[in-house]
Residue frames as qw, qx, qy, qz and C-alpha x, y, z in Angstrom:
[[0.341, 0.142, -0.681, 0.632, 44.87, -4.43, -44.68],
 [0.312, -0.160, 0.322, -0.879, 42.05, -2.47, -42.98],
 [0.784, -0.099, -0.273, -0.548, 39.35, -5.05, -43.91],
 [0.697, 0.063, -0.691, 0.180, 41.47, -7.86, -42.40],
 [0.148, 0.091, -0.617, 0.768, 41.76, -6.04, -39.08],
 [0.520, -0.130, 0.062, -0.842, 38.10, -5.29, -39.06],
 [0.883, -0.089, -0.341, -0.309, 37.31, -9.02, -39.24],
 [0.647, 0.200, -0.646, 0.351, 40.39, -10.43, -37.37],
 [0.012, -0.282, 0.526, -0.802, 40.06, -8.39, -34.12],
 [0.698, -0.212, 0.149, -0.667, 36.45, -9.26, -33.30],
 [0.897, 0.074, -0.428, -0.084, 37.24, -13.02, -34.25],
 [0.434, 0.269, -0.657, 0.555, 40.24, -12.99, -31.77],
 [0.340, -0.263, 0.414, -0.802, 38.06, -11.51, -29.00],
 [0.852, -0.068, -0.135, -0.502, 35.38, -14.15, -29.68],
 [0.807, 0.168, -0.559, 0.090, 37.90, -16.86, -29.60],
 [0.131, 0.333, -0.624, 0.695, 39.35, -15.64, -26.24],
 [0.523, -0.193, 0.338, -0.758, 35.90, -15.75, -24.65],
 [0.812, 0.064, -0.438, -0.380, 35.06, -19.10, -26.16],
 [0.709, 0.041, -0.662, 0.239, 37.32, -20.93, -23.78],
 [0.099, -0.327, 0.504, -0.793, 36.68, -18.92, -20.60],
 [0.064, -0.335, -0.888, 0.310, 34.47, -20.19, -17.79],
 [0.121, -0.623, -0.477, -0.608, 30.93, -18.82, -18.27],
 [0.011, 0.088, -0.475, 0.875, 29.69, -16.16, -15.69],
 [0.577, -0.260, -0.304, -0.712, 26.08, -17.01, -16.17],
 [0.159, -0.083, 0.867, -0.464, 24.31, -18.69, -13.18],
 [0.384, -0.317, -0.736, -0.458, 21.33, -20.92, -13.61],
 [0.228, -0.443, 0.274, -0.823, 19.32, -19.09, -10.91],
 [0.803, -0.384, 0.001, -0.456, 16.74, -21.36, -9.29],
 [0.952, -0.025, -0.267, 0.150, 19.16, -24.28, -9.19],
 [0.627, 0.017, -0.239, 0.741, 22.37, -22.28, -8.38],
 [0.210, -0.956, -0.203, 0.029, 22.60, -19.24, -6.23],
 [0.405, 0.696, -0.292, 0.516, 25.29, -16.56, -6.29],
 [0.614, -0.358, -0.442, 0.548, 27.51, -16.22, -3.22],
 [0.071, -0.940, -0.195, -0.273, 26.74, -12.96, -1.59],
 [0.274, 0.538, -0.434, 0.669, 29.15, -10.53, -0.02],
 [0.426, -0.227, -0.736, 0.475, 29.44, -10.75, 3.72],
 [0.025, -0.278, -0.354, 0.892, 28.06, -7.37, 4.24],
 [0.135, -0.276, -0.673, -0.672, 25.10, -7.88, 1.93],
 [0.294, 0.101, 0.418, -0.853, 21.88, -6.05, 3.17],
 [0.258, -0.264, -0.815, -0.447, 18.93, -8.43, 2.57],
 [0.523, -0.629, -0.464, -0.338, 15.71, -9.14, 4.58],
 [0.237, -0.596, 0.428, -0.636, 15.68, -7.76, 8.16],
 [0.589, -0.248, -0.750, 0.172, 15.81, -10.15, 11.20],
 [0.268, -0.555, 0.175, -0.768, 14.11, -8.79, 14.38],
 [0.433, -0.189, -0.833, 0.288, 13.83, -10.02, 17.88],
 [0.361, -0.679, -0.276, -0.576, 10.66, -8.59, 19.63],
 [0.748, -0.559, -0.329, 0.140, 11.43, -10.08, 23.04],
 [0.650, -0.193, -0.112, 0.726, 14.74, -8.11, 23.26],
 [0.162, 0.601, 0.242, 0.744, 13.50, -4.84, 21.87],
 [0.284, -0.314, -0.480, 0.768, 13.57, -2.05, 24.45],
 [0.145, 0.797, 0.579, 0.089, 11.10, 0.16, 22.41],
 [0.313, -0.511, 0.005, 0.800, 13.35, 3.10, 21.98],
 [0.511, 0.769, 0.381, -0.037, 11.96, 3.70, 18.36],
 [0.210, -0.659, 0.424, 0.584, 15.31, 4.94, 17.16],
 [0.367, 0.071, 0.806, 0.458, 14.93, 2.71, 14.15],
 [0.237, 0.742, 0.625, 0.049, 11.57, 4.30, 13.36],
 [0.025, -0.920, -0.043, 0.388, 12.88, 7.87, 13.64],
 [0.242, -0.563, 0.540, 0.577, 15.93, 7.30, 11.46],
 [0.552, 0.276, 0.745, 0.255, 14.24, 5.38, 8.63],
 [0.001, 0.260, -0.273, -0.926, 14.31, 7.74, 5.55],
 [0.278, -0.170, -0.675, -0.662, 11.29, 6.08, 3.87],
 [0.507, -0.146, 0.398, -0.750, 9.15, 5.78, 7.08],
 [0.688, 0.035, -0.619, -0.378, 8.61, 2.06, 6.47],
 [0.361, -0.035, -0.847, 0.388, 9.05, 0.92, 10.07],
 [0.526, -0.539, -0.152, -0.641, 6.03, 0.92, 12.35],
 [0.376, 0.055, -0.797, 0.469, 6.49, 0.28, 16.15],
 [0.529, -0.628, -0.211, -0.531, 3.82, 0.14, 18.80],
 [0.314, 0.253, -0.676, 0.617, 5.23, 0.51, 22.31],
 [0.594, -0.644, -0.390, -0.283, 3.62, -0.03, 25.73],
 [0.093, -0.626, 0.539, -0.556, 4.67, 0.94, 29.27],
 [0.642, -0.174, -0.741, 0.092, 5.13, -1.96, 31.68],
 [0.546, -0.791, -0.268, -0.072, 4.18, -1.69, 35.37],
 [0.692, -0.441, -0.044, 0.569, 7.85, -1.14, 36.18],
 [0.087, 0.912, -0.009, -0.401, 7.77, 2.01, 34.00],
 [0.345, -0.378, 0.645, 0.568, 9.75, 0.56, 31.16],
 [0.601, 0.467, -0.243, -0.601, 8.97, 0.61, 27.43],
 [0.549, -0.006, 0.833, 0.064, 8.11, -2.71, 25.78],
 [0.288, 0.259, -0.553, -0.738, 7.69, -3.27, 22.07],
 [0.637, 0.203, 0.610, -0.426, 4.36, -4.84, 21.35],
 [0.742, 0.551, 0.381, 0.028, 4.12, -4.72, 17.60],
 [0.205, -0.608, 0.446, 0.624, 6.71, -4.22, 14.88],
 [0.720, 0.562, 0.407, 0.010, 6.05, -3.96, 11.17],
 [0.235, -0.470, 0.447, 0.724, 8.32, -3.25, 8.21],
 [0.659, 0.668, 0.181, -0.293, 6.83, -2.33, 4.83],
 [0.647, -0.229, 0.539, 0.488, 9.45, -4.20, 2.70],
 [0.488, 0.644, 0.469, 0.356, 7.97, -2.85, -0.59],
 [0.044, 0.985, 0.035, 0.165, 8.95, 0.65, 0.59],
 [0.649, -0.659, 0.248, 0.288, 12.26, -0.19, 2.23],
 [0.517, 0.789, -0.332, 0.009, 15.50, 0.70, 0.42],
 [0.952, -0.133, -0.123, 0.246, 17.60, -1.61, 2.49],
 [0.214, 0.851, -0.278, 0.390, 20.03, 1.20, 3.60],
 [0.717, -0.066, -0.556, 0.415, 20.82, -0.40, 6.99],
 [0.051, -0.541, 0.241, -0.804, 20.34, 2.80, 8.96],
 [0.757, -0.463, -0.089, -0.452, 17.93, 0.97, 11.27],
 [0.922, -0.120, -0.292, 0.226, 20.48, -1.56, 12.18],
 [0.489, 0.357, -0.290, 0.741, 23.25, 0.96, 12.79],
 [0.207, -0.545, 0.152, -0.798, 21.16, 3.08, 15.23],
 [0.808, -0.422, -0.377, -0.164, 20.01, 0.21, 17.39],
 [0.200, -0.777, 0.456, -0.386, 21.63, 0.80, 20.94],
 [0.859, -0.352, 0.314, -0.201, 21.67, -2.78, 22.00],
 [0.243, 0.561, -0.787, -0.084, 24.59, -5.18, 21.74],
 [0.279, 0.076, 0.716, 0.636, 23.98, -7.59, 19.96],
 [0.241, 0.056, -0.166, -0.955, 21.55, -5.72, 17.79],
 [0.519, 0.269, 0.659, -0.472, 17.96, -6.36, 17.95],
 [0.696, 0.660, 0.190, -0.212, 17.47, -5.74, 14.22],
 [0.374, -0.439, 0.635, 0.513, 20.04, -7.05, 11.64],
 [0.622, 0.533, -0.285, -0.498, 20.19, -7.64, 7.94],
 [0.801, -0.092, 0.591, 0.027, 20.29, -11.25, 6.63],
 [0.170, -0.318, 0.717, 0.597, 21.46, -12.76, 3.42],
 [0.391, 0.440, 0.808, 0.011, 17.98, -13.52, 2.23],
 [0.015, 0.291, -0.271, -0.918, 16.98, -11.74, -1.02],
 [0.120, -0.282, -0.831, -0.464, 13.98, -13.73, -2.45],
 [0.088, 0.281, 0.523, -0.800, 11.22, -11.28, -1.44],
 [0.240, -0.034, -0.541, -0.805, 8.99, -11.40, -4.40],
 [0.236, 0.340, 0.838, -0.354, 5.25, -11.79, -3.91],
 [0.160, 0.422, 0.722, 0.524, 2.02, -11.29, -5.81],
 [0.169, -0.823, -0.412, -0.353, 0.27, -8.59, -3.78],
 [0.144, 0.659, -0.272, 0.686, 1.16, -5.59, -1.73],
 [0.672, -0.612, 0.111, -0.402, -0.31, -6.58, 1.63],
 [0.967, -0.156, -0.060, 0.191, 2.13, -9.48, 1.80],
 [0.522, 0.515, -0.266, 0.626, 5.03, -7.05, 1.61],
 [0.392, -0.715, 0.226, -0.533, 4.12, -6.03, 5.24],
 [0.689, 0.102, -0.674, 0.247, 6.51, -8.06, 7.44],
 [0.544, -0.754, 0.073, -0.360, 5.64, -8.28, 11.19],
 [0.307, -0.670, 0.649, -0.188, 7.87, -9.48, 13.97],
 [0.866, -0.009, 0.476, -0.153, 6.82, -13.17, 13.29],
 [0.781, 0.619, 0.057, 0.063, 8.03, -13.00, 9.70],
 [0.332, 0.823, -0.369, 0.276, 11.22, -11.35, 10.65],
 [0.719, -0.579, 0.364, -0.125, 12.24, -13.70, 13.40],
 [0.719, -0.267, 0.568, 0.298, 15.57, -15.07, 12.37],
 [0.098, 0.518, -0.477, -0.703, 15.29, -13.59, 8.96],
 [0.093, 0.101, 0.930, 0.340, 13.16, -16.35, 7.60],
 [0.453, -0.073, -0.188, -0.868, 9.78, -15.82, 6.09],
 [0.379, 0.117, 0.858, -0.328, 6.94, -17.74, 7.65],
 [0.088, -0.190, -0.757, -0.619, 4.65, -19.25, 5.17],
 [0.442, -0.156, 0.072, -0.881, 0.95, -18.20, 5.21]]
């Protein structure tokens, strides 16, 4: 009796899964549907940024670099904005701390960020515009 149960139980489990829909996705051709709150690549709007640097201060990995200048009207203006994507842990704190409505920096659904060398992991404001990578 014990030998029959040792063979029958695994066979029943196998037969149950045989007729279920597969969960495997053929990745390059098919892509998974992501959650609405997925934190992917950043999107940044340099023209709207007021240069408060709160995103730089709150970043736990110190992967955001911001260069700010003072305009003749004595207001801060962001000139250069870089994110070291290879160092970023995509926590979203930089998005939450942005004081502007709508946010200057947001997280997109883009997750294909692989590259062949480390310097190409530095994303400037041009690459982050609209969340789309610009081709070299």
